[in-house]
C-alpha positions in Angstrom: 24.4 75.9 7.1 26.1 77.7 10.0 27.1 76.0 13.2 24.5 78.0 15.2 21.6 76.9 13.0 22.4 73.1 13.3 20.2 70.9 15.5 23.3 70.0 17.6 25.6 73.0 17.2 27.9 72.0 20.1 28.7 68.4 18.9 31.8 69.6 16.9 33.0 72.1 19.5 35.9 71.6 21.9 33.5 71.6 24.9 31.5 68.5 23.7 31.9 65.5 25.9 30.1 62.3 24.7 30.0 61.0 28.3 27.6 63.7 29.5 23.9 62.9 29.7 21.7 64.2 26.9 18.2 65.7 27.0 15.8 62.7 26.4 13.6 64.9 24.1 16.4 65.0 21.7 17.1 61.2 21.5 16.0 60.9 17.9 18.0 63.9 16.5 20.4 62.3 14.0 23.6 63.7 15.6 22.4 62.5 19.0 21.7 59.1 17.6 25.3 59.0 16.3 26.6 60.0 19.7 24.5 57.3 21.4 25.7 54.7 18.8 29.3 55.6 19.6 28.7 55.4 23.3 27.0 52.0 23.0 29.7 50.7 20.6 32.4 51.6 23.1 30.8 50.9 26.4 28.1 48.2 26.2 30.0 45.0 26.1 32.6 46.0 28.7 29.8 46.9 31.1 27.7 43.8 30.3 30.7 41.5 31.0 31.1 43.1 34.4 27.4 43.2 35.5 25.4 40.7 33.5 25.3 38.1 36.3 23.8 40.6 38.6 21.0 41.8 36.3 17.7 40.0 36.1 17.0 42.0 32.9 20.4 41.2 31.2 18.6 39.2 28.5 16.4 42.1 27.6 19.4 44.5 27.4 21.3 42.2 25.1 18.2 41.5 23.0 17.7 45.3 22.6 21.4 45.6 21.6 21.1 42.9 18.9 17.8 44.5 17.7 19.5 48.0 17.5 22.3 46.5 15.4 19.8 44.8 13.0 19.5 46.6 9.6 15.8 45.6 9.5 14.9 47.5 12.6 13.2 50.8 11.9 15.3 53.9 12.4 13.0 55.5 15.0 13.1 52.3 17.1 16.9 52.1 16.7 17.2 55.7 18.0 15.1 54.9 21.0 17.0 51.7 21.7 20.4 53.4 21.4 19.2 56.1 23.8 18.1 53.5 26.4 21.4 51.5 26.0 23.4 54.7 26.3 21.6 55.5 29.5 22.5 52.1 30.8 26.2 52.7 30.0 26.5 56.3 31.4 27.9 56.5 34.9 25.7 59.6 35.6 22.4 57.9 36.5 19.2 58.8 38.3 20.2 56.1 40.8 23.9 55.4 40.9 24.7 51.8 39.8 27.2 51.4 42.6 24.3 51.3 45.1 23.7 47.7 46.1 20.4 46.2 44.9 18.6 49.4 43.9 21.4 50.8 41.7 20.0 49.3 38.5 16.3 49.8 39.1 16.2 53.0 37.0 18.0 51.1 34.2 15.4 48.3 34.4 12.6 50.9 34.3 14.1 52.5 31.2 14.4 49.1 29.4 10.8 48.2 30.5 9.4 51.4 29.1 11.4 51.0 25.9 10.1 47.5 25.4 6.6 48.7 26.0 7.1 51.2 23.2 9.1 49.4 20.6 9.3 45.8 21.9 7.5 44.5 18.9 10.8 45.1 17.0 12.7 42.7 19.2 12.4 39.5 17.3 13.0 35.9 18.4 16.4 35.9 16.6 17.5 38.8 18.8 16.4 37.1 22.0 18.1 33.8 20.8 21.3 35.7 20.1 21.1 37.3 23.6 20.5 34.0 25.3 23.5 32.4 23.5 25.8 35.3 24.4 24.8 35.2 28.1 25.2 31.5 28.1 28.8 31.8 26.7 29.5 34.6 29.2 28.3 32.4 32.1 30.5 29.5 30.9 33.6 31.8 30.7 33.2 33.0 34.3 
């Protein structure tokens, strides 16, 4: 298979930057899922540690993270979860996160839409793990 015929031909090129936003319609393309997984692995916990106390939807975010890491979660749901989590991490946002109060409203909307679509995959164990993590984080601060 040639580079030009691949679904994501630019991923292995020198111009590829994993920090740039992706086209949402391609969120379930395997190479895009891999890029999102890498973004989430590298950026989710550092950002959560900085902003969790400010986010009323922090428990949902962390629950989705635990669900996305669960081997029992269906691949399609994982791909959608990783795309939503990658959106949360990326600095290029519809509404910049640095804006007081409204900066995370787009992230909240993405997570709410995600939970409406694949929320049945987020189990009690994921929510319990998220609650425990956030409780530990609160104690550490």
